[in-house]
C-alpha positions in Angstrom: 76.8 17.5 27.9 73.4 17.7 26.1 73.9 18.9 22.5 72.3 22.3 21.7 69.5 22.0 19.2 67.5 24.8 17.6 64.0 25.9 18.7 62.5 24.2 15.6 63.7 20.8 16.8 61.9 21.1 20.1 58.8 22.6 18.5 58.5 19.7 16.1 59.0 17.2 18.9 56.4 18.8 21.1 53.9 18.8 18.2 54.8 15.2 17.5 54.2 14.3 21.2 50.6 15.4 21.0 49.9 14.1 17.5 51.4 10.6 18.0 49.7 10.4 21.4 46.4 11.3 19.7 47.0 8.7 17.0 47.7 5.9 19.4 44.9 7.0 21.7 42.5 6.8 18.7 43.9 3.5 17.6 43.6 2.0 21.1 39.8 2.2 21.2 39.0 2.3 17.5 38.2 -1.3 16.9 36.4 -1.9 20.2 34.2 1.3 19.8 33.2 0.4 16.2 32.3 -3.2 17.0 30.8 -2.9 20.5 29.4 0.6 20.5 28.5 1.2 16.9 27.9 -2.4 15.6 30.3 -2.6 12.7 31.4 -6.1 11.8 35.1 -7.0 12.6 35.9 -7.6 8.9 34.7 -4.1 8.1 36.9 -2.7 10.9 39.8 -4.5 9.2 39.0 -2.8 5.8 38.7 0.6 7.5 42.0 0.1 9.3 43.7 -1.1 6.2 42.5 1.9 4.2 43.8 4.3 6.9 47.2 2.5 7.1 47.5 2.6 3.3 47.1 6.3 3.2 49.4 6.8 6.2 52.2 4.7 4.8 52.1 5.5 1.1 51.5 9.3 1.1 55.0 9.8 2.5 56.3 8.9 -0.9 55.2 12.3 -2.1 54.6 14.4 1.0 58.2 15.4 1.6 58.5 16.5 -2.0 55.3 18.5 -1.7 56.6 20.1 1.5 59.9 21.0 -0.3 57.8 22.6 -3.0 55.3 24.6 -0.9 56.9 24.8 2.5 57.1 22.3 5.5 55.1 24.7 7.7 52.1 25.0 5.4 51.8 21.3 4.8 52.2 20.5 8.5 49.5 23.0 9.5 47.2 21.7 6.8 47.8 18.1 7.9 46.9 18.9 11.5 43.7 20.7 10.5 42.8 17.7 8.4 43.6 15.3 11.2 41.5 17.2 13.7 38.5 17.3 11.3 38.9 13.5 10.8 38.9 12.8 14.6 35.9 15.0 15.1 34.0 13.3 12.3 34.9 9.9 13.8 33.5 11.1 17.1 30.1 11.7 15.4 30.4 8.5 13.4 27.5 6.3 14.3 26.9 5.2 10.7 29.3 3.5 8.3 29.3 6.3 5.7 30.5 8.9 8.2 33.1 6.5 9.6 34.4 5.8 6.1 34.7 9.6 5.5 36.4 10.1 8.8 39.0 7.4 8.1 39.8 8.9 4.7 40.3 12.3 6.2 42.5 11.0 9.1 44.6 8.9 6.7 45.2 12.0 4.5 46.2 14.2 7.4 48.5 11.6 9.0 50.0 10.5 5.7 51.1 14.0 4.8 52.4 14.7 8.3 54.3 11.5 9.1 57.4 12.0 6.9 57.7 15.7 7.5 58.4 15.3 11.2 61.4 13.0 10.6 62.6 15.2 7.8 62.4 18.2 10.1 64.4 16.4 12.7 67.0 15.5 10.1 67.3 19.1 8.9 67.5 20.6 12.4 70.4 18.4 13.5 73.9 18.2 12.1 76.0 15.1 11.7 77.5 15.6 15.2 74.2 15.4 17.1 71.9 13.6 14.7 72.0 10.3 16.6 71.0 12.1 19.8 68.3 14.0 17.9 66.7 10.8 16.6 66.9 9.2 20.0 64.9 12.1 21.4 62.5 11.8 18.6 62.0 8.0 19.1 61.5 8.5 22.8 58.9 11.3 22.3 56.9 9.0 20.0 56.8 6.2 22.5 56.1 8.5 25.5 53.1 10.0 23.7 52.0 6.5 22.6 52.2 5.4 26.3 50.9 8.4 28.3 47.9 9.6 26.2 46.3 6.1 25.7 46.9 5.3 29.4 45.0 8.5 30.4 41.9 7.2 28.5 41.6 4.6 31.3 40.9 7.3 33.9 38.8 9.6 31.7 36.3 7.4 29.8 34.2 4.3 30.3 34.1 1.8 27.4 30.5 2.9 26.5 31.9 6.4 26.0 34.9 5.6 23.9 33.4 7.5 21.1 34.2 10.7 23.1 37.9 9.8 23.0 38.1 11.0 19.4 37.0 14.5 20.3 39.8 14.7 22.9 42.3 13.4 20.3 41.2 16.1 18.0 42.0 18.7 20.7 45.5 17.2 21.1 46.1 17.6 17.4 44.9 21.2 17.5 47.6 21.7 20.2 50.1 20.4 17.7 48.8 22.9 15.2 49.3 25.8 17.6 52.9 24.7 18.4 53.8 24.6 14.7 52.0 27.9 14.0 53.8 29.8 16.8 57.2 28.2 17.2 58.2 26.5 13.9 59.7 27.8 10.7 60.6 26.0 7.5 63.9 24.0 7.8 64.5 24.6 4.1 63.2 27.3 1.8 60.3 26.2 -0.5 61.3 25.6 -4.1 58.4 25.7 -6.5 60.5 24.1 -9.2 60.8 20.7 -7.4 59.0 18.0 -9.5 56.9 16.1 -6.9 56.5 12.9 -8.9 60.3 12.4 -9.0 60.0 10.9 -5.6 57.8 8.1 -7.0 60.1 7.6 -9.9 63.0 6.8 -7.5 61.1 3.7 -6.5 62.9 1.9 -9.4 65.9 1.6 -7.1 64.0 -1.1 -5.2 63.7 -3.3 -8.3 67.3 -2.9 -9.4 68.7 -4.7 -6.3 67.1 -8.1 -5.7 68.8 -8.4 -2.3 67.0 -5.2 -1.2 63.6 -6.1 -2.7 63.6 -9.6 -1.2 64.5 -8.4 2.3 61.7 -5.8 2.1 59.1 -8.4 1.1 60.2 -10.9 3.8 60.1 -8.3 6.5 56.6 -7.3 5.5 55.5 -10.6 7.0 56.9 -9.5 10.4 54.9 -6.3 10.2 51.9 -8.3 9.1 51.9 -9.8 12.6 52.4 -6.5 14.3 49.7 -4.7 12.4 47.2 -7.5 13.1 47.8 -6.8 16.8 46.5 -3.3 16.8 42.9 -3.8 15.8 42.3 -7.4 17.0 43.9 -7.9 20.4 41.4 -5.5 22.0 38.5 -7.4 20.4 40.0 -10.8 21.3 40.6 -9.7 24.9 36.9 -8.7 25.4 35.2 -11.2 23.0 36.7 -14.1 25.0 36.5 -12.6 28.4 40.2 -12.4 29.2 40.1 -8.8 30.5 37.4 -6.2 30.8 37.0 -3.4 28.2 38.4 -0.7 30.6 41.8 -2.4 30.2 42.0 -1.6 26.5 43.9 1.7 26.9 46.4 0.0 29.3 46.8 -2.7 26.7 47.7 -0.1 24.1 50.2 1.5 26.5 52.1 -1.8 27.1 53.9 -1.8 23.8 55.5 1.7 24.1 56.1 1.1 27.8 58.1 -2.0 27.0 60.1 -0.1 24.4 60.7 2.9 26.8 61.8 0.7 29.7 63.7 -2.0 27.9 65.0 0.0 25.0 68.0 1.5 26.8 68.7 -1.8 28.6 68.8 -3.6 25.3 70.9 -0.9 23.6 73.4 -1.1 26.5 73.5 -4.9 26.2 74.4 -4.9 22.5 76.7 -1.9 22.6 80.2 -2.6 21.3 79.2 -6.2 20.6 79.8 -7.2 17.0 76.5 -9.0 16.5 75.4 -9.7 13.0 72.3 -7.6 12.3 70.6 -10.4 10.2 71.0 -12.8 13.2 69.4 -10.3 15.5 66.6 -9.8 13.0 65.9 -13.5 12.8 65.9 -13.8 16.6 63.6 -10.8 17.0 61.1 -12.3 14.5 61.1 -15.5 16.5 60.5 -13.6 19.7 57.5 -11.8 18.1 56.1 -15.1 16.9 56.4 -16.6 20.5 54.7 -13.5 21.9 51.7 -13.9 19.6 51.4 -17.6 20.5 51.4 -16.6 24.2 48.8 -13.9 23.6 46.2 -16.4 22.3 46.9 -19.8 23.6 45.6 -19.8 27.2 43.0 -17.1 27.6 44.8 -16.4 30.9 45.1 -12.6 31.6 48.6 -12.9 33.0 49.9 -15.0 30.1 48.1 -12.6 27.7 49.9 -9.6 29.1 53.2 -11.5 29.1 52.7 -12.3 25.5 52.1 -8.6 24.6 55.4 -7.7 26.4 57.3 -10.5 24.7 56.2 -9.5 21.2 56.9 -5.8 22.0 60.4 -6.8 23.0 60.7 -8.8 19.8 59.8 -5.6 17.9 62.5 -3.7 19.8 65.0 -6.3 18.7 64.0 -6.8 15.1 63.2 -3.4 13.7 66.5 -1.7 14.6 68.3 -4.8 13.3 66.4 -4.5 10.0 67.3 -0.8 9.6 70.9 -1.6 10.4 71.0 -4.4 7.9 69.3 -2.3 5.1 71.9 0.4 5.7 74.7 -2.0 4.8 73.2 -3.2 1.5 73.9 -0.2 -0.8 77.0 1.8 -1.5 77.6 4.9 0.6 76.2 7.3 -2.0 72.8 5.4 -2.2 72.3 4.8 1.5 69.9 7.6 2.1 67.7 6.5 -0.9 67.6 2.9 0.5 66.8 4.0 4.0 64.0 6.2 2.7 62.3 3.2 1.3 62.9 1.0 4.3 59.3 1.8 5.4 57.9 -0.2 2.4 57.3 -3.4 4.6 55.2 -1.3 7.0 53.2 0.1 4.1 52.6 -3.4 2.6 51.6 -4.9 5.9 49.6 -1.8 7.0 47.2 -2.5 4.1 47.1 -6.2 4.0 47.3 -7.2 7.7 44.1 -5.5 8.9 42.1 -6.5 5.9 43.2 -10.2 5.8 43.3 -10.3 9.6 39.7 -8.9 9.7 38.3 -11.7 7.5 40.3 -14.3 9.4 39.1 -13.0 12.8 35.5 -12.9 11.6 35.5 -16.4 10.2 37.7 -18.1 12.8 37.4 -16.2 16.1 33.8 -15.1 15.7 32.0 -17.7 13.6 33.9 -20.7 15.0 34.7 -19.2 18.5 38.3 -20.3 18.1 40.4 -17.2 19.0 43.3 -19.4 19.9 43.5 -20.8 16.4 43.4 -17.3 14.9 46.5 -16.2 16.9 48.3 -19.6 16.2 47.9 -18.8 12.5 49.3 -15.2 13.0 52.2 -16.6 15.1 52.9 -19.1 12.3 53.6 -16.3 9.9 56.6 -15.3 12.0 58.0 -18.8 11.7 57.7 -18.6 7.9 59.4 -15.2 8.0 62.3 -16.5 10.2 62.8 -19.4 7.9 62.8 -17.2 4.9 65.5 -14.9 6.5 67.6 -17.9 7.4 67.6 -19.0 3.7 68.1 -15.5 2.5 71.1 -15.1 4.8 72.6 -18.3 3.5 72.2 -17.3 -0.1 73.1 -13.6 -0.1 75.5 -13.4 2.8 77.9 -16.3 2.1 80.9 -14.1 2.4 79.7 -12.2 5.4 79.1 -15.1 7.7 75.7 -16.8 7.4 74.2 -19.2 9.9 76.2 -22.4 10.0 73.3 -24.7 10.2 72.7 -28.1 8.6 70.1 -28.0 5.7 67.4 -29.7 7.8 67.9 -27.3 10.7 67.4 -24.3 8.5 63.7 -25.3 8.2 63.3 -26.0 12.0 60.9 -23.0 12.6 58.5 -24.4 10.0 58.3 -27.6 12.1 56.6 -25.6 14.8 53.7 -24.4 12.6 51.8 -27.7 12.9 52.5 -27.8 16.6 51.0 -24.2 17.0 47.9 -25.0 14.9 47.3 -28.5 16.3 47.5 -27.3 19.9 45.1 -24.5 19.2 42.7 -26.6 17.2 42.7 -29.5 19.8 41.6 -27.1 22.5 38.5 -26.3 20.5 36.0 -23.5 20.7 35.8 -21.1 23.7 32.9 -19.1 25.0 32.4 -16.0 22.8 31.0 -13.2 25.1 30.2 -10.4 22.7 26.6 -9.2 23.1 26.2 -11.3 26.3 25.2 -8.8 29.1 26.5 -11.2 31.7 29.8 -11.7 30.0 33.1 -10.0 31.1 33.1 -7.4 28.4 33.1 -4.5 30.7 29.4 -4.4 31.3 29.1 -7.2 33.9 30.3 -4.8 36.7 27.3 -2.6 36.1 23.7 -2.9 37.2 21.1 -2.3 34.6 17.5 -1.1 34.5 15.2 -2.1 31.7 12.7 0.5 30.3 10.4 1.3 27.4 10.4 4.8 25.9 7.6 6.0 23.6 8.4 8.7 21.0 5.8 10.4 18.8 6.4 12.3 15.6 4.2 14.0 13.0 5.1 15.2 9.6 4.1 15.8 6.0 5.9 14.2 3.0 5.8 14.9 -0.7 5.4 12.0 -3.0 8.8 10.1 -3.1 10.0 12.0 -0.1 11.3 10.4 3.2 12.1 11.4 6.8 14.7 9.7 9.1 14.5 9.7 12.9 17.6 8.8 15.0 16.8 6.8 18.2 19.8 7.4 20.4 21.1 8.6 23.8 24.5 8.0 25.3 23.9 5.2 27.8 21.0 3.4 26.0 21.4 -0.2 24.7 18.5 -1.0 22.4 16.9 -4.4 22.5 14.0 -3.8 20.1 12.1 -1.0 18.3 8.4 -1.2 17.6 6.9 1.4 15.2 3.3 2.2 14.4 2.6 4.5 11.5 -0.8 6.0 10.7 -2.1 8.3 8.0 -5.5 9.4 6.6 -5.9 10.2 3.0 -7.6 13.4 1.8 -11.4 13.2 1.4 -13.1 12.8 -1.9 -13.8 16.1 -3.7 -16.5 17.4 -6.0 -15.5 19.4 -9.1 -18.9 19.5 -10.8 -18.6 15.7 -10.7 -17.5 13.5 -7.8 -13.7 12.6 -7.6 -12.7 9.6 -5.5 -9.2 9.7 -3.9 -7.1 6.6 -4.5 -5.1 5.2 -1.6 -1.6 6.4 -0.7 1.4 4.1 -0.2 3.7 4.6 2.8 6.7 2.4 3.6 8.7 2.2 6.8 12.2 0.9 7.6 13.8 0.2 11.0 17.4 -0.6 11.6 19.9 -0.6 14.5 23.5 0.5 14.0 24.5 -1.4 10.8 22.1 -4.3 11.0 19.9 -5.4 8.2 16.7 -3.3 8.3 13.2 -4.6 8.7 10.8 -3.0 6.2 7.1 -2.9 5.4 4.7 -0.9 3.2 1.0 -0.5 2.9 -1.6 1.2 0.7 -4.8 2.4 2.4 -8.1 1.4 0.9 -10.4 4.1 -0.5 -12.0 6.0 2.2 -10.2 4.3 5.1 -7.1 5.3 7.1 -3.8 3.4 6.6 -1.5 2.0 9.1 1.8 -0.1 9.4 3.1 -1.8 12.5 6.6 -3.2 12.5 9.0 -4.6 15.1 12.8 -4.7 14.8 14.7 -7.0 17.2 18.3 -7.2 16.1 19.4 -10.0 18.5 22.4 -8.1 19.7 22.3 -5.0 21.9 22.7 -1.8 19.9 23.4 1.8 20.7 21.6 3.6 17.9 18.4 3.0 15.8 17.1 4.7 12.7 13.5 4.8 11.6 12.8 6.0 8.0 9.3 6.9 6.8 8.8 7.2 3.0 5.7 8.3 1.0 6.2 5.9 -1.9 3.2 6.9 -4.0 0.2 9.3 -3.7 -3.0 8.0 -5.3 -4.6 10.8 -7.4 -8.3 11.9 -7.3 -10.2 10.2 -10.2 -13.6 10.9 -11.5 -16.2 8.5 -10.1 -17.7 8.3 -13.6 -15.7 9.1 -16.7 -12.3 7.5 -16.5 -8.9 8.9 -15.6 -8.4 11.6 -18.2 -9.4 14.4 -15.9 -7.7 13.1 -12.7 -6.6 15.6 -10.1 -3.0 15.1 -8.9 -2.4 14.3 -5.2 1.2 15.2 -4.2 1.5 14.9 -0.4 0.1 13.5 2.8 0.6 13.8 6.5 1.4 11.0 9.0 1.7 10.2 12.6 4.5 7.9 13.9 4.8 6.2 17.3 8.1 4.6 18.2 8.4 2.3 21.3 12.0 1.6 22.2 12.8 -1.3 24.6 16.2 -0.7 26.1 18.5 -1.0 29.1 20.7 1.6 30.8 23.1 1.5 33.7 21.8 2.3 37.2 23.6 5.2 38.7 25.2 4.2 42.0 
């Protein structure tokens, strides 16, 4: 018989279905869109992802206490509004400043929301049906993470992945409406709750070395898993393993594995007295093997198998970790310890994308050795497994540690040089990014090449500037040529003749986040001025920016008599011609 649970339980799960689906839908295309459609470097994508993950995983330290103080419903509603704004800003984000702002907003919204859902589930279920309640909660998360990213495959082409963020914002607004209409506070707000006491409780981590060490070691496991999120889509397309339209399916493979194999695995280990530390070590080794398979062959079938293997390893290792942590403290401290069991995810959420981004940029991009990058990531799992074997032997002597000879305890480390040497011996592979003929999702399309001429006129005050965005949805820019012309005002007579000094204009042209090309010129007295400049970035780009600036206006000076009685010149008009060489897909 299905346990009866209150309306608030189902409301919070329904809202979580849309929010988690939106989050994983955003994450599925985030790195590809920024790199391929916007032109952000992969190391910067790592920094942006790490910033977001930091907010998402550290804000829960105080979010529950804030919700207890001001009310769960208010904080949840504010979180969803913040998240929706963040997604919409990201949809408009074709420059790094706006993307950075969007990431901050999204991190704040998700960070405040994340812990409140689990806390609401806990409050809406009693001891009798709590296990069932959390099973439903975990299934809902994975269903949302599977279904919504998968739907992207049928709704958007890779060139339009920027539109995904607007849809994800709509899903989050659906979560907002559900909470607004069908949810009430599980506990009454208490304005006397000191919010920062939640942070003070962190001292419990440092009081127990056994707990602290297991958290730090397990961070290495999540380092691998959080490297997967931003860099497997890039690796898959950069090295021609699968086309870009497969990216949402790639994102759906992880939750699909957990949904389909989770219950099978739970049935297999049910009523078996398996030591949780042993399960944890085995799970980490499976994850490591999965990452090695992901990168070693560039074969699409092996790549997909690798994703499924590492996802199964996550299914084995994470519950085993939670089970082990629950056995460390005394009964009265168990809830505190479990509350801080997310610390490894927080540590890895910040460090993995940032460090992984620099490694991917240097090794996979600059050296074209994607296999070596994943061999290094897989090696981290071997270090983690060895650390857990030694930890188990030292801390769990009385509880039954691995009965291994000393040399055998270091066996996983012996595989590290094997992983690295195999990957290094294969050498560089073809790196397809920016190659129109490469299998990055564009090779299936036919292209037409065109020139477009745009003309602008304007007037600038001295020191002023004007920007012009060069963009339309399907255009891939190859080069931008600009021609700027201006005519200075004529000389004037105020009793005596005044001669007008030349004006200085400057112009800057950039595409996406490339280094701009710049030029300036001052017209000679009595003659018009002009600047011609071409910007060819080398890689196809989706957006260009042309900036015109009136750097200095030359004043009117007396032809005879010096500069004492000069007449100030404060502005000038200009004419700008922009020629864009681009390609766009031919409609079939």
